[in-house]
VOGU-3710 file (C-alpha; in Angstrom, 3 decimals, decimal comma):
1> xxxxxxxxxx> -19,422/-75,385/-86,838  -21,613/-73,127/-88,968  -23,651/-70,716/-86,837  -27,026/-69,150/-87,639  -28,815/-66,551/-85,540  -32,216/-67,137/-83,972  -34,342/-64,378/-82,470  -36,280/-65,527/-79,421  -36,806/-64,565/-75,762  -33,378/-63,887/-74,271
11> xxxxxxxxxx> -31,971/-65,526/-71,162  -29,400/-63,160/-69,710  -26,394/-65,435/-69,438  -26,901/-67,371/-72,705  -25,341/-66,912/-76,109  -28,052/-68,052/-78,525  -27,219/-70,329/-81,444  -29,335/-71,846/-84,172  -29,481/-75,414/-82,873  -33,257/-75,301/-82,399
21> xxxxxxxxxx> -33,720/-74,414/-86,080  -31,052/-76,844/-87,240  -32,585/-79,757/-85,396  -36,093/-78,868/-86,515  -34,958/-78,790/-90,148  -33,121/-82,081/-89,675  -36,298/-83,677/-88,322  -38,329/-82,430/-91,268  -35,793/-83,429/-93,885  -34,645/-86,766/-92,488
31> xxxxxxxxxx> -37,785/-88,026/-90,739  -36,844/-90,736/-88,205  -33,113/-89,895/-88,107  -31,682/-91,337/-84,906  -31,192/-88,822/-82,097  -27,660/-90,118/-81,598  -26,797/-89,104/-85,180  -28,211/-85,636/-84,569  -26,032/-85,235/-81,510  -22,969/-86,029/-83,613
41> xxxxxxxxxx> -23,663/-82,968/-85,748  -23,385/-80,750/-82,650  -19,794/-81,619/-81,712  -17,221/-78,798/-81,648  -14,357/-78,998/-84,075  -10,743/-78,727/-82,771  -10,445/-75,302/-84,392  -13,596/-74,022/-82,663  -12,410/-75,330/-79,296  -9,011/-73,694/-79,720
51> xxxxxxxxxx> -10,532/-70,286/-80,450  -12,868/-70,197/-77,436  -12,010/-68,806/-74,015  -13,005/-70,899/-70,996  -15,930/-68,539/-70,337  -17,116/-68,849/-73,947  -16,721/-72,628/-73,795  -18,861/-72,725/-70,625  -21,645/-70,814/-72,397  -21,318/-73,188/-75,372
61> xxxxxxxxxx> -21,873/-76,157/-73,056  -24,812/-74,530/-71,288  -26,471/-73,890/-74,662  -26,053/-77,498/-75,804  -29,632/-78,340/-76,944  -29,703/-81,716/-75,189  -28,473/-80,430/-71,821  -31,738/-81,524/-70,156  -30,816/-85,140/-70,932  -28,956/-85,014/-67,610
71> xxxxxxxxxx> -32,279/-85,767/-65,855  -33,208/-88,850/-67,908  -31,017/-91,434/-66,187  -31,116/-93,416/-62,950  -29,564/-90,440/-61,149  -28,196/-87,018/-62,078  -24,599/-88,142/-61,640  -25,144/-90,859/-64,266  -26,925/-88,336/-66,455  -24,074/-85,820/-66,127
81> xxxxxxxxxx> -21,491/-88,476/-67,030  -23,560/-89,314/-70,115  -23,801/-85,607/-71,017  -20,027/-85,225/-70,783  -19,579/-88,311/-72,966  -21,982/-87,168/-75,696  -20,804/-83,511/-76,060  -17,066/-82,945/-76,312  -17,269/-79,370/-75,025  -17,729/-80,526/-71,400
91> xxxxxxxxxx> -14,579/-82,648/-71,356  -12,470/-79,803/-72,776  -14,041/-77,330/-70,345  -13,066/-79,408/-67,301  -9,489/-79,718/-68,557  -8,897/-75,932/-68,697  -6,626/-74,570/-65,974  -8,964/-71,672/-65,140  -12,030/-73,980/-65,040  -12,650/-73,568/-61,258
101> xxxxxxxxxx> -12,359/-69,776/-61,360  -14,656/-69,594/-64,398  -17,362/-71,649/-62,707  -17,083/-69,611/-59,490  -17,361/-66,353/-61,428  -20,468/-67,707/-63,147  -22,045/-68,612/-59,782  -21,397/-65,096/-58,469  -23,624/-63,710/-61,258  -26,544/-65,861/-60,089
111> xxxxxxxxxx> -28,437/-63,185/-58,029  -28,462/-60,740/-60,962  -29,504/-63,458/-63,415  -32,412/-64,489/-61,135  -33,578/-60,892/-61,052  -33,436/-60,663/-64,845  -35,128/-64,008/-65,539  -37,954/-63,310/-63,093  -39,778/-61,254/-65,713  -39,396/-63,836/-68,499
121> xxxxxxxxxx> -41,849/-66,531/-69,654  -42,168/-69,910/-67,923  -40,141/-71,846/-70,488  -37,188/-69,465/-70,145  -37,391/-69,674/-66,353  -37,395/-73,458/-66,415  -34,454/-73,615/-68,828  -32,541/-71,211/-66,580  -33,130/-73,535/-63,597  -31,955/-76,619/-65,503
131> xxxxxxxxxx> -28,794/-74,890/-66,694  -28,037/-73,750/-63,144  -28,180/-77,377/-61,973  -25,562/-78,288/-64,603  -23,414/-75,356/-63,398  -23,643/-76,700/-59,837  -22,763/-80,148/-61,128  -19,667/-78,694/-62,774  -18,923/-76,835/-59,544  -19,105/-80,090/-57,610
141> xxxxxxxxxx> -16,512/-81,522/-59,991  -14,185/-78,520/-59,514  -14,112/-78,287/-55,685  -10,778/-80,119/-55,482  -9,331/-77,523/-57,878  -10,039/-74,587/-55,588  -6,896/-72,961/-54,120  -6,658/-70,853/-50,995  -9,117/-69,814/-48,338  -10,277/-66,852/-50,392
151> xxxxxxxxxx> -11,793/-69,039/-53,141  -13,511/-71,280/-50,562  -15,065/-68,245/-48,832  -16,368/-67,000/-52,180  -17,732/-70,510/-52,927  -19,555/-70,735/-49,585  -21,114/-67,317/-50,041  -22,260/-68,209/-53,587  -23,834/-71,474/-52,468  -25,627/-69,884/-49,482
161> xxxxxxxxxx> -26,985/-67,107/-51,681  -28,016/-69,558/-54,406  -29,902/-71,812/-51,965  -31,681/-68,841/-50,356  -32,826/-67,489/-53,721  -34,042/-70,877/-54,907  -36,159/-71,376/-51,799  -37,544/-67,852/-52,236  -38,604/-68,509/-55,844  -40,544/-71,818/-55,937
171> xxxxxxxxxx> -42,206/-70,711/-59,183  -38,771/-71,060/-60,861  -36,908/-73,702/-58,859  -38,307/-77,089/-57,896  -36,966/-79,497/-55,281  -34,568/-81,087/-57,729  -32,877/-77,688/-58,124  -32,702/-76,907/-54,406  -31,267/-80,375/-53,808  -28,285/-79,583/-56,011
181> xxxxxxxxxx> -27,542/-76,378/-54,084  -27,900/-78,179/-50,753  -25,585/-80,855/-52,067  -22,851/-78,320/-52,739  -23,399/-76,735/-49,362  -22,952/-80,070/-47,622  -19,931/-80,842/-49,839  -21,282/-84,198/-51,020  -18,922/-84,196/-53,972  -19,278/-87,814/-55,116
191> xxxxxxxxxx> -22,946/-87,989/-55,973  -25,538/-85,285/-56,518  -29,236/-85,969/-56,740  -28,666/-89,713/-56,700  -31,247/-92,333/-55,871  -32,359/-91,791/-52,318  -30,527/-93,922/-49,787  -33,949/-94,483/-48,192  -34,907/-97,569/-50,129  -36,550/-100,739/-48,916
201> xxxxxxxxxx> -36,549/-104,086/-50,667  -40,051/-105,146/-51,715  -41,427/-108,366/-53,193  -43,409/-108,222/-56,410  -44,319/-111,053/-58,759  -44,535/-111,693/-62,485  -47,894/-112,825/-63,926  -46,611/-116,409/-63,639  -45,817/-115,945/-59,946  -42,029/-115,554/-60,049
211> xxxxxxxxxx> -40,369/-113,108/-57,651  -38,846/-110,109/-59,443  -35,296/-109,688/-58,079  -33,495/-106,483/-57,053  -36,695/-104,457/-56,594  -37,039/-101,568/-54,145  -39,513/-99,013/-52,909  -37,973/-95,539/-52,715  -38,873/-93,345/-49,738  -37,763/-89,937/-48,501
221> xxxxxxxxxx> -37,900/-86,689/-50,454  -39,053/-87,063/-54,045  -37,913/-85,012/-57,021  -40,273/-82,217/-58,056  -40,203/-79,509/-60,682  -41,496/-75,981/-60,516  -44,162/-74,889/-63,015  -41,470/-73,108/-64,999  -39,251/-76,171/-65,056  -42,172/-78,323/-66,210
231> xxxxxxxxxx> -42,950/-75,878/-69,014  -39,311/-75,810/-70,116  -39,080/-79,592/-69,966  -42,223/-80,070/-72,055  -40,960/-77,597/-74,656  -37,546/-79,267/-74,721  -39,024/-82,720/-75,290  -41,330/-81,580/-78,061  -38,620/-79,579/-79,841  -35,646/-81,916/-79,551
241> xxxxxxxxxx> -37,260/-85,373/-79,485  -39,512/-85,261/-82,546  -42,697/-84,145/-80,843  -42,263/-86,164/-77,635  -44,965/-85,456/-75,053  -44,416/-84,923/-71,328  -46,864/-87,212/-69,482  -45,657/-86,852/-65,912  -43,160/-84,846/-63,885  -39,829/-86,140/-62,648
251> xxxxxxxxxx> -39,885/-88,654/-59,793  -37,426/-91,075/-58,226  -40,194/-93,424/-57,099  -39,926/-95,740/-60,123  -37,676/-96,273/-63,135  -38,258/-97,379/-66,721  -38,317/-101,116/-65,881  -40,591/-100,552/-62,912  -43,033/-98,582/-65,041  -43,065/-100,804/-68,142
261> xxxxxxxxxx> -43,403/-104,182/-66,427  -45,204/-103,384/-63,149  -46,602/-99,846/-62,691  -48,281/-99,726/-66,131  -50,009/-103,042/-65,290  -51,630/-101,519/-62,193  -48,817/-102,214/-59,730  -47,367/-99,901/-57,104  -44,389/-97,612/-57,722  -41,175/-99,654/-57,602
271> xxxxxxxxxx> -37,615/-99,411/-58,864  -36,676/-102,647/-60,681  -32,935/-103,254/-61,092  -31,639/-100,986/-58,336  -28,218/-102,649/-58,369  -28,312/-104,697/-61,594  -29,195/-104,461/-65,274  -31,002/-107,792/-65,767  -33,678/-107,865/-63,054  -36,521/-107,297/-65,547
281> xxxxxxxxxx> -35,499/-110,354/-67,603  -37,542/-112,584/-65,265  -40,720/-111,330/-66,962  -39,885/-113,290/-70,125  -37,554/-115,996/-68,826  -40,357/-117,435/-66,656  -42,797/-117,420/-69,596  -45,040/-114,593/-68,370  -44,285/-112,746/-71,601  -43,293/-114,169/-74,983
291> xxxxxxxxxx> -41,200/-112,564/-77,709  -43,284/-111,527/-80,719  -43,004/-109,333/-83,847  -43,182/-105,610/-83,098  -46,792/-105,095/-84,314  -48,037/-107,606/-81,689  -45,978/-106,298/-78,769  -47,062/-104,386/-75,676  -43,586/-104,163/-74,090  -40,231/-103,190/-75,589
301> xxxxxxxxxx> -36,785/-104,036/-74,237  -33,940/-101,913/-75,583  -30,524/-103,537/-75,905  -29,308/-104,480/-72,441  -25,623/-103,718/-72,978  -25,992/-100,332/-74,680  -29,290/-98,875/-73,463  -30,849/-101,035/-70,694  -34,236/-99,407/-71,139  -37,847/-100,646/-71,148
311> xxxxxxxxxx> -40,913/-99,066/-72,732  -44,631/-99,658/-73,194  -45,595/-99,946/-76,867  -48,706/-97,914/-77,700  -48,402/-98,567/-81,442  -45,631/-98,760/-84,019  -45,257/-94,966/-83,974  -45,465/-94,142/-80,266  -43,977/-95,691/-77,127  -44,345/-94,613/-73,503
321> xxxxxxxxxx> -41,474/-94,896/-71,026  -39,992/-93,469/-67,846  -36,681/-91,722/-68,434  -34,562/-92,618/-65,377  -35,330/-90,361/-62,403  -36,811/-87,956/-64,910  -40,270/-87,751/-66,493  -42,749/-90,176/-68,034  -42,652/-89,488/-71,791  -44,621/-90,437/-74,889
331> xxxxxxxxxx> -42,087/-90,670/-77,699  -41,183/-92,269/-81,021  -39,306/-95,613/-80,795  -35,881/-94,111/-81,593  -36,485/-90,629/-80,183  -35,126/-91,067/-76,674  -31,830/-90,275/-74,904  -30,615/-93,898/-75,008  -28,657/-95,800/-77,622  -31,195/-97,061/-80,167
341> xxxxxxxxxx> -28,776/-98,383/-82,771  -28,971/-101,976/-81,512  -32,016/-104,226/-82,181  -34,859/-104,118/-79,699  -36,856/-107,084/-78,430  -40,642/-107,065/-78,309  -42,920/-108,915/-75,907  -46,585/-109,550/-75,169  -48,165/-111,173/-72,153  -48,822/-114,874/-72,619
351> xxxxxxxxxx> -52,411/-115,538/-73,619  -54,887/-117,699/-71,722  -58,242/-119,210/-72,680  -61,057/-118,238/-70,329  -64,350/-120,113/-70,047  -66,065/-122,908/-68,133  -64,138/-126,158/-67,856  -67,369/-128,190/-68,080  -69,330/-128,106/-71,338  -72,916/-129,339/-71,663
361> xxxxxxxxxx> -74,558/-128,011/-74,806  -72,661/-124,813/-75,680  -70,338/-122,354/-74,038  -68,335/-119,251/-74,976  -64,593/-118,884/-74,584  -62,314/-115,879/-74,914  -58,593/-115,359/-75,339  -56,743/-112,921/-73,091  -54,039/-110,576/-74,404  -55,392/-110,947/-77,924
371> xxxxxxxxxx> -53,981/-108,147/-80,056  -55,870/-106,696/-82,981  -52,882/-107,112/-85,283  -53,114/-110,908/-85,144  -55,772/-113,448/-86,048  -56,807/-116,503/-84,062  -57,483/-119,989/-85,397  -59,578/-122,132/-83,027  -59,731/-125,925/-83,086  -60,772/-128,848/-80,896
381> xxxxxxxxxx> -59,029/-132,188/-80,583  -59,499/-135,396/-78,681  -61,425/-138,624/-79,012  -64,856/-137,956/-80,597  -63,889/-134,285/-81,105  -65,533/-134,488/-84,550  -68,858/-134,125/-82,707  -67,880/-130,664/-81,465  -68,759/-127,632/-83,599  -66,962/-124,271/-83,339
391> xxxxxxxxxx> -68,800/-121,023/-84,007  -66,666/-117,893/-84,366  -67,812/-114,571/-82,958  -68,340/-112,655/-86,201  -68,509/-109,337/-84,347  -64,834/-109,755/-83,440  -62,688/-109,451/-86,561  -59,620/-111,131/-85,077  -61,719/-113,889/-83,452  -60,576/-113,433/-79,855
401> xxxxxxxxxx> -63,925/-114,933/-78,801  -65,463/-118,241/-79,837  -68,348/-120,539/-78,921  -68,166/-124,304/-79,055  -71,282/-126,394/-79,405  -71,651/-129,833/-77,861  -73,681/-131,483/-80,606  -76,253/-134,191/-80,229  -74,874/-137,724/-79,893  -71,578/-136,611/-78,366
411> xxxxxxxxxx> -70,498/-139,537/-76,161  -68,705/-137,335/-73,633  -65,115/-137,042/-72,484  -62,276/-134,577/-72,367  -61,541/-132,426/-75,396  -58,797/-129,859/-75,914  -59,666/-126,379/-77,170  -56,666/-124,760/-78,897  -56,183/-121,175/-80,046  -53,354/-120,522/-82,508
421> xxxxxxxxxx> -52,425/-116,842/-82,667  -51,358/-116,115/-86,249  -49,380/-113,279/-87,782  -48,302/-113,279/-91,431  -49,458/-116,902/-91,744  -47,125/-117,968/-88,917  -48,158/-119,341/-85,527  -46,817/-116,891/-82,943  -48,391/-118,538/-79,902  -50,473/-121,646/-79,252
431> xxxxxxxxxx> -52,706/-121,875/-76,168  -54,820/-124,859/-75,080  -57,496/-125,596/-72,495  -58,844/-129,008/-71,481  -62,651/-129,059/-71,313  -64,816/-131,745/-69,764  -67,471/-132,119/-72,460  -70,482/-133,960/-71,045  -72,424/-136,402/-73,220  -74,124/-139,801/-73,228
441> xxxxxxxxxx> -71,638/-142,614/-73,592  -72,989/-145,897/-74,876  -71,616/-149,357/-75,486  -73,723/-150,695/-78,341  -72,952/-154,341/-79,014  -74,502/-156,322/-81,871  -76,156/-158,811/-79,531  -77,092/-158,431/-75,898  -77,371/-155,418/-73,631  -76,436/-151,821/-74,342
451> xxxxxxxxxx> -75,384/-149,585/-71,456  -75,488/-145,802/-71,430  -74,380/-143,249/-68,845  -73,566/-139,526/-68,558  -69,858/-139,064/-69,244  -68,281/-137,423/-67,359  -71,028/-136,849/-64,818  -70,396/-133,689/-62,756  -70,183/-134,023/-58,988  -73,357/-133,705/-56,884
461> xxxxxxxxxx> -75,725/-134,309/-59,792  -78,437/-136,864/-60,553  -79,684/-138,199/-63,894  -83,246/-138,846/-65,058  -83,643/-140,971/-68,214  -86,363/-141,123/-70,873  -86,510/-142,916/-74,209  -88,634/-142,722/-77,361  -88,607/-144,598/-80,663  -89,277/-148,021/-82,166
471> xxxxxxxxxx> -88,284/-151,528/-81,068  -86,729/-150,197/-77,833  -86,903/-152,387/-74,746  -85,752/-150,360/-71,758  -84,000/-151,376/-68,573  -87,354/-152,078/-66,957  -86,847/-155,540/-68,469  -85,131/-158,039/-66,271  -81,373/-157,567/-66,239  -79,410/-160,805/-65,826
481> xxxxxxxxxx> -77,920/-161,446/-62,402  -74,296/-160,448/-62,158  -74,690/-157,746/-64,803  -72,004/-155,087/-64,120  -73,037/-151,463/-64,416  -70,091/-149,302/-65,572  -71,287/-146,126/-63,831  -73,997/-145,017/-61,369  -77,330/-144,167/-62,976  -76,543/-146,407/-65,958
491> xxxxxxxxxx> -79,383/-146,910/-68,426  -79,686/-150,304/-70,134  -81,366/-151,118/-73,447  -82,001/-154,725/-74,487  -80,827/-155,575/-77,997  -81,617/-159,199/-78,915  -82,807/-161,268/-81,832  -81,494/-159,132/-84,665  -83,789/-156,268/-83,701  -83,551/-153,018/-85,687
501> xxxxxxxxxx> -83,591/-150,234/-83,116  -84,191/-146,537/-83,729  -84,965/-143,898/-81,125  -83,755/-141,074/-78,908  -82,374/-141,511/-75,413  -82,582/-138,395/-73,210  -80,673/-137,727/-69,974  -81,801/-134,847/-67,766  -78,948/-133,815/-65,456  -80,000/-132,085/-62,229
511> xxxxxxxxxx> -78,193/-130,433/-59,346  -80,119/-129,518/-56,195  -83,357/-130,149/-58,015  -82,474/-127,711/-60,815  -81,929/-128,836/-64,393  -78,285/-128,392/-65,368  -78,444/-129,891/-68,852  -80,573/-132,029/-71,154  -78,512/-134,468/-73,248  -79,705/-136,562/-76,185
521> xxxxxxxxxx> -78,367/-139,613/-77,947  -79,786/-141,192/-81,131  -79,815/-144,985/-81,129  -79,782/-146,472/-84,619  -79,093/-150,006/-85,864  -81,691/-150,018/-88,602  -79,133/-150,260/-91,390  -77,245/-153,194/-89,964  -73,508/-152,815/-89,641  -72,426/-152,314/-93,243
531> xxxxxxxxxx> -69,792/-149,840/-94,339  -67,724/-149,145/-97,434  -64,273/-147,581/-97,748  -62,432/-146,640/-100,887  -58,664/-146,453/-100,891  -55,919/-146,835/-103,466  -53,750/-149,774/-102,582  -50,524/-147,829/-103,074  -51,448/-145,017/-100,669  -49,800/-144,807/-97,278
541> xxxxxxxxxx> -52,180/-142,457/-95,486  -54,542/-143,642/-92,789  -58,225/-143,956/-93,658  -60,644/-143,459/-90,783  -63,957/-145,150/-91,442  -67,124/-145,140/-89,373  -69,641/-147,969/-89,756  -72,899/-148,046/-87,835  -73,207/-147,568/-84,957  -70,959/-144,510/-85,219
551> xxxxxxxxxx> -68,880/-145,105/-82,125  -67,593/-148,398/-83,484  -64,242/-147,175/-84,833  -62,601/-148,823/-87,788  -59,066/-148,317/-88,998  -57,739/-149,097/-92,460  -54,065/-149,040/-93,508  -52,259/-149,865/-96,721  -48,616/-150,738/-96,033  -45,797/-150,915/-98,586
561> xxxxxxxxxx> -45,553/-154,714/-98,788  -49,118/-154,670/-100,145  -50,671/-156,003/-96,971  -54,037/-154,429/-96,224  -54,522/-153,973/-92,510  -58,074/-153,466/-91,218  -59,032/-153,183/-87,559  -62,436/-152,682/-85,971  -64,232/-153,559/-82,760  -66,966/-154,883/-85,082
571> xxxxxxxxxx> -64,900/-157,991/-85,691  -64,644/-159,047/-82,051  -66,188/-162,465/-81,662  -67,350/-162,671/-85,256  -66,571/-165,303/-87,848  -65,132/-163,823/-91,041  -65,275/-164,890/-94,693  -63,849/-163,175/-97,784  -65,033/-162,614/-101,300  -62,737/-161,049/-103,875
581> xxxxxxxxxx> -63,031/-159,672/-107,370  -59,970/-158,942/-109,466  -57,204/-160,525/-107,378  -56,573/-163,426/-105,077  -56,333/-162,827/-101,312  -55,371/-164,688/-98,205  -56,338/-163,403/-94,798  -57,010/-164,031/-91,155  -58,637/-162,467/-88,103  -58,160/-162,800/-84,363
591> xxxxxxxxxx> -60,157/-162,356/-81,190  -59,058/-158,737/-80,843  -60,981/-157,706/-83,937  -58,009/-157,381/-86,297  -58,213/-158,500/-89,917  -55,280/-158,515/-92,291  -55,197/-159,832/-95,828  -52,699/-159,814/-98,674  -53,863/-158,991/-102,191  -51,852/-160,623/-104,956
601> xxxxxxxxxx> -50,083/-157,361/-105,878  -46,356/-158,110/-105,917  -45,208/-154,902/-107,626  -48,064/-152,833/-108,973  -51,556/-152,110/-107,708  -54,421/-153,084/-109,981  -58,160/-152,646/-109,795  -60,044/-155,045/-107,597  -62,349/-155,388/-104,613  -62,701/-157,398/-101,432
611> xxxxxxxxxx> -65,868/-158,021/-99,440  -65,480/-159,064/-95,805  -68,525/-160,864/-94,381  -68,992/-161,383/-90,658  -71,523/-163,264/-88,569  -71,853/-163,024/-84,786  -72,607/-166,016/-82,553  -76,202/-167,274/-82,642  -76,612/-165,496/-86,012  -78,067/-162,489/-84,211
621> xxxxxxxxxx> -76,630/-160,026/-86,690  -74,504/-159,927/-89,817  -72,381/-157,287/-91,455  -70,517/-156,713/-94,676  -67,547/-154,413/-95,412  -66,236/-153,652/-98,895  -62,697/-152,616/-99,863  -61,897/-151,358/-103,349  -58,687/-150,490/-105,163  -59,563/-147,778/-107,604
631> xxxxxxxxxx> -56,424/-146,950/-109,517  -56,241/-148,239/-113,084  -52,678/-147,188/-113,901  -49,786/-149,095/-112,339  -47,992/-147,026/-109,670  -44,465/-148,225/-108,837  -42,938/-148,299/-105,387  -40,613/-145,433/-104,359  -37,272/-146,509/-105,846  -35,289/-144,073/-103,666
641> xxxxxxxxxx> -36,479/-145,325/-100,266  -33,495/-147,304/-98,930  -35,205/-148,658/-95,787  -36,139/-152,359/-95,967  -38,064/-154,496/-93,428  -37,794/-158,296/-93,099  -39,299/-160,456/-90,388  -38,574/-163,803/-88,819  -41,105/-164,625/-86,123  -41,117/-161,776/-83,606
651> xxxxxxxxxx> -37,781/-160,361/-84,810  -37,791/-157,625/-87,425  -34,690/-156,676/-89,383  -34,446/-153,049/-90,513  -31,732/-152,527/-93,071  -30,459/-150,247/-95,767  -30,001/-151,976/-99,118  -26,587/-152,532/-100,656  -26,980/-149,549/-102,980  -28,908/-147,464/-100,428
661> xxxxxxxxxx> -26,241/-144,832/-99,883  -25,621/-144,577/-103,606  -29,334/-143,974/-104,183  -29,483/-141,071/-101,775  -26,134/-139,636/-102,814  -23,985/-140,213/-99,733  -21,149/-142,492/-98,580  -21,590/-145,959/-97,134  -19,936/-144,815/-93,910  -22,734/-142,411/-93,099
671> xxxxxxxxxx> -24,300/-142,859/-89,653  -28,083/-143,100/-89,457  -30,828/-143,246/-86,839  -33,719/-145,698/-86,649  -36,929/-144,677/-84,863  -40,179/-146,638/-84,545  -43,578/-145,203/-83,621  -46,846/-146,949/-82,941  -50,015/-145,970/-84,763  -50,835/-143,376/-82,077
681> xxxxxxxxxx> -47,557/-141,545/-82,719  -45,766/-142,744/-79,555  -42,032/-143,296/-80,057  -41,163/-146,778/-78,752  -37,716/-147,322/-80,283  -34,830/-144,960/-81,022  -31,261/-145,953/-81,864  -28,262/-144,369/-83,591  -26,587/-146,796/-86,021  -23,285/-146,910/-87,830
691> xxxxxxxxxx> -23,837/-150,096/-89,831  -26,440/-151,041/-92,391  -28,957/-153,035/-90,305  -30,658/-153,452/-86,940  -32,569/-156,437/-85,488  -35,462/-155,555/-83,169  -37,304/-158,104/-81,015  -41,015/-157,232/-80,898  -42,153/-160,190/-78,803  -43,649/-157,964/-76,082
701> xxxxxxxxxx> -45,041/-155,328/-78,429  -48,771/-154,963/-78,951  -50,327/-156,162/-82,165  -51,003/-153,433/-84,660  -49,471/-151,067/-87,162  -46,073/-149,377/-86,697  -43,973/-146,873/-88,630  -40,195/-147,258/-88,941  -38,178/-144,191/-89,993  -34,565/-143,987/-91,123
711> xxxxxxxxxx> -33,008/-140,555/-90,579  -30,043/-140,095/-92,914  -28,260/-136,746/-93,205  -31,350/-134,729/-92,332  -33,738/-136,716/-94,544  -36,410/-139,180/-93,383  -37,379/-142,454/-95,099  -40,372/-144,311/-93,609  -41,857/-147,783/-93,931  -44,993/-149,153/-92,252
721> xxxxx> -45,094/-152,684/-90,899  -47,636/-154,780/-89,016  -47,349/-157,062/-85,992  -50,131/-159,653/-86,198  -48,989/-162,425/-83,881
//
């Protein structure tokens, strides 16, 4: 190995090499070069090893730049084993025949070296203390090699003197150093400075309430460092780990997993994974944390099999982690004493939407654990959710806060507020919250009585009603005997004799005499019940239409066999007639308010229109609905869709045509799957098939529109069909 000379403050027993300069230049020239690669450049060649005496080899090991790594593991024994594995000089040193005598001779120089180092700077003192601990560790390994009573007497005298001097110089030697000397004195050869045997099992929980296994609270004497040792440690970290910063002294009270997942979140000092390497996994296996891209993470898990280390992510440049029984360190992602060559996993705490569960007029909601590197897309869903307006908090660039407005005329009910956390146009996490949105629900019928009530009405509240407008007859009129009120405090409006009604109904909700909310509902039948929809006859998408009054839903579907399927509560109890322009139709309706009719369009869709006229009993009100086909150019059916539907009574046959497999480019022995969903998206039939057809009895199925899908070799082919009888 090429040697350079470096002039700096001398430590009496050290031979000074240029590793500090070499590593500094490597950091400058190669940027984020892995520490493990740097350590490879420090290995001794066979020729260098052969030329060195045992004494020289000992000094070479003590001047290994990463010797302080011994303190960055679960215990010093584990750290020493790692040190021996990463620098080949230690293994050769322990194999030399005169190893025990060399170590003993080095220990006998300790009093003179303490006297010399006492006048040096703090960093040199601390480095001297750390190197002495490694010497004592080597001595512990060599005890079985000692021969004769004379060597044991010399050893005992060295250890007694060493312990006395360490206690006398607390400015140089901390408790971790005196422990090693006491360990030798007590001849505890198997484990030095290990985790204290005074440990008590404790119960801690993940954010989702799961018990974290194999977790202990460490008691007894803690590890401490002297001021000199702290100074040396800080200098070592900064110099050899790319500017790493010492944040806290050494302690055996918690480890890396304990700090990253519990202590850093405000928990007490614990050691997670005292006897195992997977105890911390519960934090993500129970859903408390989710795996995310690195820029969104707050926690980092290094590879379990090669590093078994956890860290807190400050940003993409700096992490913070506890290094075994050693210090708390701020460091670069790959600048740590553990194997960083394997991929890491990144986690953030699962988000949650906070805000009131009951919504009257408006309310604000916020998203927990919302990182600035992501954006949030808010939405509401549920019946009548189109009456809910979302207002983003413009002061928050990533939209972690939002307000939703309960608009006028909202009929009330549960809605779902959803926050999609986005990164690079991908949904990383989706969080939802069910909200009880309060409104005035009304059942406007064309003839008769209209009932309104607060929906859902909060517990322990009362409702006061008022109404304004034209042609409104309130519930002060006589209500027929036997009239059923759907809810307490129901308000009734009389709607008879084809009356055009327009006005505002107001509900004042009170609790304990205090006004909780004021809700309004516009009542409007002045335009009759007319509506118009425009839809190309060849389209397959659903058209949602809204005639007056608005809460009377209508549903329009065009299905492949050219049957137009129209459903609305408006048709209940009404007599229907048709008028057409451009093509002949046949049609029918039923008591459930379903109309279906078949335009004369056997292959292609042409222009045309249909007007549906309805009259309610006693001629109290009429309505008219228009349907138009707009396309002027013929549009053929999809020639590649192999799925065919035929019906005989209540039995539907779903089959693949004779040339179906040829059309889609596969063999006729291919297995396929048939699934059927209703119009709400509920799957009601699912079967794997090996032949070309399947008969399905729909006798007990509800009337309405359904979607059949054939899944063939990863591709889907869908057909809509209607049950009308």
